[in-house]
N, C-alpha and C positions, 0 to 999 in steps of 0.2 A: 291514439297516436297525435291527433290534433291538439289535444289538449297538453300532452307532453312538449310538442313543439313549442305551442303558445307559452308555456312556463318556461321553457328555454330562453325565449326571447324576452320575457320580462326580468327573468334573472339576469341576462347580459345587459339589460338596459340599466338595471340597479348597480350592476359592477362598474359600468362605465360612468356613471352619475357621481359616484363617490369613492373615495381612494381605498377605503377599506370597510368591509362589513363582518361582524361576527355571524357565525352559523345562526344562532338563535333568532338574530335580527332579520336574516334573510328567510329563514322558516317562517317567522311570524308574518312578514310581509306577503308570501307567496301562500300560506296558509297550508304548508306541508310539513312533514317531519324533518329533523335534521339529516336523518339517513337518507332522505330523498334529495336534500340540498348536496350531500356529498355525491351522489349518483349523478345529478344534474350538472356539478362540476366536471366530473369525470367526461361527461359527453361533450362539454364546451371544449374540453382539452383535446379530445379526438377530432373537434372540428378545427382546431388550429388555435384556439384561444388560450394564451398563458395565464392561466389562473393559479396564482401563488397561494399557499396556504401555509399559515404559521400556526403551531399547536399551542396548548395551555389556555388558561381562563381569559388572559389578554389577547388571544389570537384571533385570526380571521381569515378573510378571503380577500385577495386583492388581485386587479387584473394587471398583469405586468406587461412588459415589452417583449415582443417575439422576434423571430427571424423574419417574418413577413408581415405584411399589413393586413389584418383581419378585417372584414366589414364593420362599420360602426352605425351604432342606433342613434338617430338625432330626434329630439321632439320638433314640434311645428317650429317654435321661434329660433331654435338651433340650425334647422336646415334653411330657412329663410337668410339667417345671418351669414352662413357658409356661401350660400350661392351668390348673395349680392357683393361678400367679399371677393369671390372668385371672379365675378364680372368687373370690378373695379381694380384688380390686381395689375391687370395689364399695364406696362409701360411705367410702373412706379419706381422706376431706378434699378431694377433688376432684370439684366437681360434673360431672356427665354421665359421668363414667367408668365408671359401673355401665351403663348402656346400651351403651356402646362395648364394653365388656369381654364383655358378654353375646353381641353380634354376632359379635365375634372369636372366642369360645370355641365359637360354633355351627359356624362355618367350620372351625376346627381339629378337634372332636369328629366331624365329618362323614367326615374322613379317618384318624382314628386307629384302628389295628388294635385288635382286641378286648381284647388283652392289655394295651395300654396305657391303653385306656379303662376297664378294670377297676382298673388302679393308681390312675388319676386319681379314680375313684369311691370307692375305699376311703379315699384320702387326705382326701377332703373329706367323706366321711360320718362320719369318725371324728376329725376335727380340729375343734376350737371356736377361734375367735379371740379373744383376750382384749385389749382397749383399755383402758387405764387411763382413768379419768375419763369424763365425758360427751362425746358427739360434738358438736361445735361447728359452727358456720356453714362451709359448704363454699366452696371457691374455684372461680370460673369458670376452666376450663382454658384458655381464650383469653386470659383476664387473666395467668394464670401463664406461659404461653408468651410473653407481651409482655413481661413483667418480666425473664424468663430471656435473651431477645433483647437487650434494653437492657444487661443485665449483661455479655453476650457481646461487645457491640458497643461497649461503653464509650460508651453514647450518653445524654445527659441525659433524664430522664423528668419528665414532668408528669402530675399527677394529683390527684383530689380525694381527702381522707382524712377518714373518718368516725372520731371518737374514742369512748372509752368511752360518754360521754354523749349522743352522737349528733350532736354539733356537728360541721359539714363545714368543712375548711380547704384552701386550694389550696397544693399543693407542686411545688417544682422541686428534683429530687436528681440525683446522680450515683450510680447503682445499682451496688453491688459484688458482693453474693451473696445467693441464697436459701437460708436455712435451715429445714429442716423438723423438726418433731417428731411423735409420734404423733397430736397433736391439731390443730396448726395449722401454716400456713407463715408465714415472716417474710421480709421485705426489709430487708437491711442497707445503708444508703446514706448519703452524705454531703449533708446538707441545705443547699443553697446558700443560702438566706435566712437561716438561722440558723447558718450556719457552723460546724457540729459533726455528728458522727455520730449517726444516729437508727435506731432499730428500728421498722418497720410491719408491722402485721398485714395480710396479703396480701388477705384476705376482706374488709377495709375500704378497699381501694384501688379507685379508678374511674379508669383512665388517660384522659387528656386529650390526644391528639396535636394537633399535630405534636410530636414529640419532637426532641432534638437541641439544640446540635450535640455532636459527638464531644469527649471530654476524656480527659485523661492521669490514668489511675488513681491514687488516693493510697494511701499506706502505710495497710493497714487499721487498725481501732482495737483489734484483739487478734489474737495469731497463732492462738488456738483461738476461731473465730467461734461455735461451738456453745455453748461456754461462755460466751462474751460475751452471747449472746442469752438463755441461760439466767439469767444474773446479771440481766439487765435485766427480763425478764418475772417472775421471782420475788421480787426483791428491789428494784430501782431503780425499779419503778412503784408502790412502796408507800410510805405515810407513815411506817410503823413497820417497823424491821427489828430483827432478832436474830440472835444467833450461839448456837448450840446445840452441845453436845457429845453425839453419839450413842455410846451405849456399846456399839457392835458394830462389828467391821471395816467399812472402807471398802468392800470388795466386796459384803457384805451388804447395806449400805444402798443402795449403787446398783443393786442388782437389784430393789429394791422401790420407789424414788421416780423420779419422772419430772423432767424439767427444770424444769416450773412449781412443784415444790416447794421449789426452791433449789438451792445449788451446794454440792458437797462436796469436801473435801479430806482428806488424810490427817492423823491426829493419834495416832500410836503403831500398834501392832499390833492392839489391841482396840477402838478407837474412832476417830471422825472428827468434823470439824466441819462443820455445816450452817449456812449462812449463807441466811436467808430474809425473807421480808416479808409482812405482812399489813395489814389497814385500820386495825387497832386493837390495843392490847395484849389485850383481851378476845377477839379473833378470833384472835390468834396463840396463845393458850393451846389453844383447840380445834384450831387446825392442828397444833401440835406433839403434842398428845395424839393425834390421829388418825394419826400416822406410824407407832404403835405400837411404839417403841422406848424404852427405858430412855434417859434423857437427864440432861444437868446444864446449867443455865441460866449462860451467860458473860456475855450482855448483851443488853438493858438491865438494869440492877438493878431497875427497877421491875416486870418482869415476873414476878420472884418473889413480889411482893406481890399481884399479879393472881392467881397460881397459888394462893396461900395462901387468899384470898377464895373462890376457886372450889371448893377443898378443903372449907372450912368449910360451904358452902352444900349441897355434895354429902353431906356427913356429917350434916347436919341433915335431908336428903331420906330418908336412910337410917334416921335414928332414927325418923322419922314413919312410914315403912313398917313397922319393926319394932314399933311401939306397938299396931297393929292397931286403929287407931281407926275407928269406923264413918264411912263416906263417905256421899254422897248416896243416899238411899233405903235406907240400911242396908247399903249394900256395903262390906265390911271391907277395911281395908288400902289406901284410897285415897291415892296419894301428892300432896302439893301442894308445889311448888317456887314460893317467893317470886320 
């Protein structure tokens, strides 16, 4: 009996590791006959594992999807990867994932061998996640799943959308893809009423079923949807746009900037172009300075004038600091910025 149980576990591990096995290959791996493989497959089915079999010379066995989630077999590296992923999943932009991750992690750690528990503990104890920018509103995982299903099924989607100012509008769209950054999720969709492609922040979407009917997907607005969304949220959403040459290689800039900072393109070996946006030229100056790179303004021309004004204001502030004039209640060196 123990030998049969061990063989069933090995068979299950093989079925989970690859998409399809022939009966002969499984029999060879386990050192048994094809008849034994057929019998063991039936036992797995009785235990709730949906093992599909296709007849013929090119047929084989495949582990399919069932009505319930059966237990999984993981090797050491897979178990460590899943445990670390569950630990770091909390708060990554999807509401409720933290609680689900804790429950799943508790079940996994209960059966982890000591050697693997030590590896997981070391990785988490000495790893600090770094997320650029502030954490923003989380997305209800139910909403995210609903959006993903509508994209998959090419089904029209109806929802209320809350814009930046808090106003709500009703939208009917043909959803195409979800795009995620380290801070937010976006839905790229064809807006039926506006007759154009639009990008929607998923955390501002409230679905209003029923959805449908189905539609034939259109040609997407860009081949690279990640770049398309990045351009929209960093440039298209703002009244003021700029093109700046950063005096560093493209790879160095890309390693430090997020999609919300703008879109990058190569411009020689030692520089790259940044296309970005801001609410005004004054805000643009601060935005470009905060990037931390040497730069050259290409457009708009008026941005140079705003930078010179800011330079003169800062110079005057430094001069005042250097004068060591008494401040309030005799405090020296008080800096006043007009």
